[in-house]
C-alpha positions as CSV (number, residue, x, y, z in Angstrom):
1,T,70.9,118.5,86.4
2,Q,71.4,115.8,89.3
3,P,68.6,112.9,89.0
4,S,66.7,112.5,91.9
5,L,67.1,109.5,94.6
6,V,63.6,108.3,94.5
7,G,63.6,106.1,97.4
8,V,65.9,107.6,99.7
9,G,65.4,110.3,102.6
10,A,63.1,110.6,105.3
11,G,59.6,108.8,105.3
12,T,60.7,106.7,102.6
13,T,60.2,102.7,102.6
14,A,61.7,101.7,99.3
15,K,65.2,99.9,99.6
16,F,67.8,101.8,97.5
17,S,69.4,100.4,94.9
18,A,72.8,101.5,93.3
19,A,72.6,99.1,90.5
20,E,69.2,100.5,89.3
21,W,70.1,104.0,90.1
22,H,73.3,103.4,87.8
23,R,71.2,101.5,85.1
24,R,68.5,104.3,85.5
25,R,71.3,107.0,85.1
26,R,73.0,105.5,82.5
27,S,70.0,105.3,80.4
28,Q,69.3,109.1,81.0
29,I,72.7,109.9,79.9
30,L,72.5,108.1,76.5
31,A,69.0,109.5,76.3
32,A,70.0,113.4,76.2
33,H,73.5,112.3,75.2
34,P,73.7,109.4,71.8
35,E,77.4,110.8,71.4
36,V,78.5,109.3,75.0
37,R,77.6,105.6,73.1
38,E,80.4,105.8,70.8
39,L,82.7,106.7,73.5
40,A,81.8,103.6,75.1
41,S,82.3,101.4,72.2
42,E,86.1,102.5,71.2
43,R,88.3,99.7,71.4
44,D,90.4,98.7,74.6
45,E,93.4,97.8,73.0
46,W,95.3,100.9,75.0
47,V,94.2,99.1,78.1
48,S,96.5,95.7,77.7
49,A,99.3,97.6,76.6
50,L,99.7,100.1,79.4
51,G,99.1,96.9,81.6
52,L,102.4,95.3,79.4
53,L,104.3,98.3,80.3
54,L,103.2,99.4,84.1
55,L,102.6,96.0,85.7
56,P,106.4,95.0,84.7
57,W,107.3,98.5,86.2
58,Y,105.4,98.3,89.2
59,G,106.8,94.7,89.9
60,S,110.5,96.3,89.6
61,V,109.6,99.2,92.1
62,L,108.3,96.7,94.4
63,L,111.0,94.1,94.2
64,H,114.3,97.4,94.6
65,S,111.5,99.8,97.4
66,P,113.9,98.0,100.4
67,D,117.2,100.0,98.7
68,M,116.1,103.0,97.2
69,P,116.6,106.9,98.8
70,P,113.4,107.6,100.7
71,L,113.0,110.5,97.4
72,E,113.0,107.9,94.8
73,L,110.5,105.5,97.0
74,C,108.5,108.3,97.3
75,L,108.3,109.0,94.1
76,N,107.5,105.7,92.8
77,A,105.0,105.3,95.1
78,F,102.8,108.1,93.8
79,G,103.8,108.0,90.7
80,V,104.1,104.3,89.2
81,G,101.6,103.3,92.3
82,S,98.9,105.5,91.3
83,L,99.0,105.3,87.8
84,R,98.7,101.2,88.5
85,A,95.7,101.8,90.9
86,N,94.2,103.8,88.0
87,W,94.6,101.1,85.2
88,A,93.2,99.0,87.6
89,I,90.4,100.7,88.6
90,Y,89.6,101.3,85.0
91,C,89.7,97.2,84.2
92,G,87.5,96.7,87.3
93,H,84.9,99.3,86.1
94,A,85.3,98.2,82.3
95,I,84.7,94.5,83.9
96,S,81.5,95.4,85.8
97,H,79.9,97.0,82.8
98,G,80.2,94.2,80.9
99,R,82.6,95.8,78.7
100,W,85.3,92.8,78.5
101,R,82.2,90.1,78.7
102,R,84.0,88.1,76.0
103,L,87.3,88.3,77.9
104,A,86.5,88.0,81.9
105,G,83.0,86.5,81.4
106,P,79.7,87.9,83.0
107,F,79.7,89.1,86.3
């Protein structure tokens, strides 16, 4: 079932807070599915390893992109570019949830 968006809709005066909704929703998920907590506590060394592989590869693609034929450029843009973008989104999401607080500090 979908969580209700209390305070959202016609006739309401309460201001909607995405952060508050997200905290409530996370609590609901953890209460209903305790096994999710184990997923959230897994180690993230793979993220660093992936970054160490992707970032130099992405840099190389950028450096050589002016000399690439159009097909190779498209394949690299959609392949390496999308992998790097998804990696960056994961990193930002982990930081925003305090998962890497010791490394990145509080946000």
